[in-house]
VEXMIGU-691900 format. One record per residue (C-alpha): x, y, z; residue in one letter. Coordinates in steps of 0.2 Angstrom, whole numbers, always signed. Layout:
BEGIN
+-------+-------+-------+------+
|  east | north |    up | rest |
+-------+-------+-------+------+
|     X |     Y |     Z |    a |
...
+-------+-------+-------+------+
***
This chain:
BEGIN
+-------+-------+-------+------+
|  east | north |    up | rest |
+-------+-------+-------+------+
|  +216 |  -163 |  +313 |    m |
|  +204 |  -156 |  +326 |    l |
|  +197 |  -144 |  +313 |    a |
|  +189 |  -159 |  +304 |    l |
|  +179 |  -163 |  +319 |    f |
|  +173 |  -146 |  +323 |    f |
|  +155 |  -140 |  +319 |    c |
|  +149 |  -123 |  +325 |    g |
|  +130 |  -125 |  +328 |    c |
|  +118 |  -121 |  +342 |    s |
|  +120 |  -127 |  +360 |    g |
|  +111 |  -134 |  +375 |    g |
|  +106 |  -131 |  +394 |    d |
|  +114 |  -130 |  +411 |    d |
|  +124 |  -113 |  +412 |    e |
|  +142 |  -115 |  +417 |    p |
|  +147 |  -108 |  +434 |    e |
|  +151 |   -90 |  +436 |    a |
|  +170 |   -91 |  +437 |    n |
|  +174 |   -89 |  +418 |    t |
|  +189 |   -78 |  +420 |    a |
|  +201 |   -92 |  +419 |    e |
|  +200 |  -105 |  +405 |    y |
|  +210 |  -120 |  +404 |    y |
|  +213 |  -138 |  +397 |    f |
|  +225 |  -148 |  +408 |    k |
|  +230 |  -166 |  +411 |    a |
|  +244 |  -177 |  +416 |    t |
|  +250 |  -189 |  +403 |    l |
|  +261 |  -204 |  +409 |    d |
|  +267 |  -192 |  +423 |    g |
|  +269 |  -177 |  +413 |    r |
|  +259 |  -162 |  +418 |    k |
|  +252 |  -152 |  +402 |    i |
|  +243 |  -136 |  +400 |    n |
|  +237 |  -137 |  +382 |    f |
|  +238 |  -123 |  +369 |    y |
|  +226 |  -118 |  +355 |    t |
|  +212 |  -127 |  +365 |    v |
|  +194 |  -126 |  +358 |    n |
|  +177 |  -132 |  +363 |    f |
|  +164 |  -134 |  +349 |    q |
|  +148 |  -143 |  +347 |    g |
|  +131 |  -144 |  +339 |    g |
|  +114 |  -151 |  +337 |    g |
|   +96 |  -147 |  +333 |    n |
|   +84 |  -138 |  +344 |    d |
|   +97 |  -130 |  +355 |    n |
|  +104 |  -147 |  +360 |    r |
|  +122 |  -153 |  +360 |    f |
|  +121 |  -169 |  +350 |    e |
|  +140 |  -168 |  +347 |    q |
|  +154 |  -160 |  +356 |    i |
|  +173 |  -159 |  +353 |    v |
|  +187 |  -153 |  +365 |    i |
|  +205 |  -153 |  +360 |    g |
|  +222 |  -144 |  +361 |    g |
|  +240 |  -146 |  +358 |    s |
|  +255 |  -148 |  +370 |    e |
|  +264 |  -132 |  +363 |    a |
|  +259 |  -117 |  +352 |    p |
|  +259 |  -120 |  +334 |    y |
|  +276 |  -120 |  +325 |    p |
|  +282 |  -103 |  +319 |    t |
|  +296 |  -110 |  +308 |    k |
|  +293 |  -118 |  +291 |    a |
|  +295 |  -137 |  +291 |    g |
|  +293 |  -138 |  +310 |    e |
|  +281 |  -152 |  +316 |    l |
|  +266 |  -148 |  +327 |    p |
|  +267 |  -153 |  +345 |    s |
|  +257 |  -169 |  +351 |    p |
|  +238 |  -165 |  +353 |    s |
|  +224 |  -172 |  +364 |    l |
|  +206 |  -172 |  +360 |    d |
|  +190 |  -181 |  +364 |    f |
|  +172 |  -181 |  +357 |    e |
|  +155 |  -187 |  +361 |    i |
|  +141 |  -190 |  +349 |    w |
|  +123 |  -193 |  +354 |    k |
|  +113 |  -190 |  +338 |    l |
|   +95 |  -187 |  +342 |    g |
|  +100 |  -185 |  +360 |    g |
|  +107 |  -171 |  +371 |    n |
|  +124 |  -170 |  +380 |    i |
|  +121 |  -163 |  +397 |    t |
|  +130 |  -162 |  +413 |    a |
|  +134 |  -180 |  +418 |    g |
|  +147 |  -194 |  +416 |    t |
|  +152 |  -201 |  +399 |    y |
|  +164 |  -216 |  +397 |    s |
|  +171 |  -227 |  +384 |    t |
|  +166 |  -241 |  +379 |    p |
|  +149 |  -238 |  +386 |    v |
|  +146 |  -223 |  +375 |    e |
|  +147 |  -230 |  +357 |    p |
|  +148 |  -212 |  +350 |    g |
|  +163 |  -207 |  +361 |    m |
|  +182 |  -207 |  +357 |    v |
|  +198 |  -199 |  +364 |    a |
|  +213 |  -197 |  +354 |    r |
|  +232 |  -192 |  +357 |    y |
|  +241 |  -189 |  +341 |    a |
|  +260 |  -187 |  +339 |    v |
|  +267 |  -180 |  +323 |    q |
|  +283 |  -187 |  +316 |    t |
|  +292 |  -185 |  +299 |    p |
|  +285 |  -202 |  +295 |    n |
|  +267 |  -198 |  +299 |    g |
|  +255 |  -197 |  +314 |    t |
|  +257 |  -210 |  +328 |    i |
|  +239 |  -211 |  +335 |    l |
|  +233 |  -217 |  +352 |    y |
|  +214 |  -219 |  +355 |    n |
|  +200 |  -228 |  +364 |    t |
|  +195 |  -240 |  +351 |    r |
|  +198 |  -255 |  +361 |    t |
|  +185 |  -262 |  +374 |    a |
|  +199 |  -263 |  +388 |    d |
|  +203 |  -244 |  +387 |    d |
|  +191 |  -234 |  +398 |    v |
|  +191 |  -215 |  +396 |    f |
|  +179 |  -205 |  +407 |    t |
|  +173 |  -187 |  +405 |    v |
|  +163 |  -179 |  +419 |    k |
|  +154 |  -163 |  +413 |    i |
|  +149 |  -152 |  +427 |    e |
|  +141 |  -139 |  +416 |    s |
|  +138 |  -136 |  +397 |    i |
|  +129 |  -122 |  +388 |    s |
|  +132 |  -110 |  +373 |    k |
|  +143 |  -100 |  +384 |    t |
|  +155 |  -114 |  +389 |    g |
|  +159 |  -131 |  +397 |    i |
|  +167 |  -136 |  +413 |    k |
|  +172 |  -154 |  +419 |    g |
|  +186 |  -167 |  +422 |    t |
|  +193 |  -182 |  +412 |    f |
|  +204 |  -197 |  +414 |    s |
|  +208 |  -214 |  +406 |    g |
|  +219 |  -223 |  +394 |    m |
|  +222 |  -221 |  +375 |    v |
|  +232 |  -235 |  +366 |    r |
|  +241 |  -236 |  +349 |    n |
|  +233 |  -251 |  +340 |    l |
|  +249 |  -255 |  +330 |    d |
|  +261 |  -256 |  +345 |    t |
|  +249 |  -259 |  +360 |    g |
|  +257 |  -246 |  +370 |    k |
|  +245 |  -236 |  +381 |    a |
|  +246 |  -219 |  +388 |    i |
|  +238 |  -215 |  +405 |    e |
|  +229 |  -199 |  +406 |    i |
|  +225 |  -192 |  +424 |    t |
|  +220 |  -176 |  +433 |    d |
|  +211 |  -169 |  +417 |    g |
|  +202 |  -153 |  +420 |    i |
|  +194 |  -141 |  +408 |    f |
|  +184 |  -124 |  +409 |    n |
|  +182 |  -118 |  +391 |    l |
|  +171 |  -105 |  +382 |    p |
|  +161 |  -110 |  +367 |    y |
|  +169 |  -109 |  +350 |    e |
|  +184 |   -97 |  +356 |    d |
|  +202 |  -103 |  +355 |    i |
|  +211 |  -103 |  +372 |    v |
|  +230 |  -102 |  +376 |    n |
|  +237 |  -104 |  +393 |    p |
+-------+-------+-------+------+
***
């Protein structure tokens, strides 16, 4: 699912802090602390800008047995076509080109939670972003539009290299 949203292009400004030895994508979802696997930060844009970024990962490593379903995944993306995503705070629904998603795979299909309702606020604070990586925090709500059930995401933190897959 995440591969559909990834675009490997050129990057932006604001070098990340020097501590790049430990990479992570962590959050608490409805009280469950999760250290995500197969995490990736991708982005792209024109003129060395980030006009689009995507960060996402899975709750567990990819299945190794045939027929085993992938674990739930969390991702968020920000689009500013013609603009530049820099260090700062981005929130739904204020940012029309921003969405967060939590996907649960079942034998009957994907149960999707997202930020497509005006009542659900999801905030990403980018401390630093460049072609070498991104660092920041996130929190908010994602909702299943069919059932109305919401999932609260708190204590989200990330420190990721650009275009490299990270596992805890």
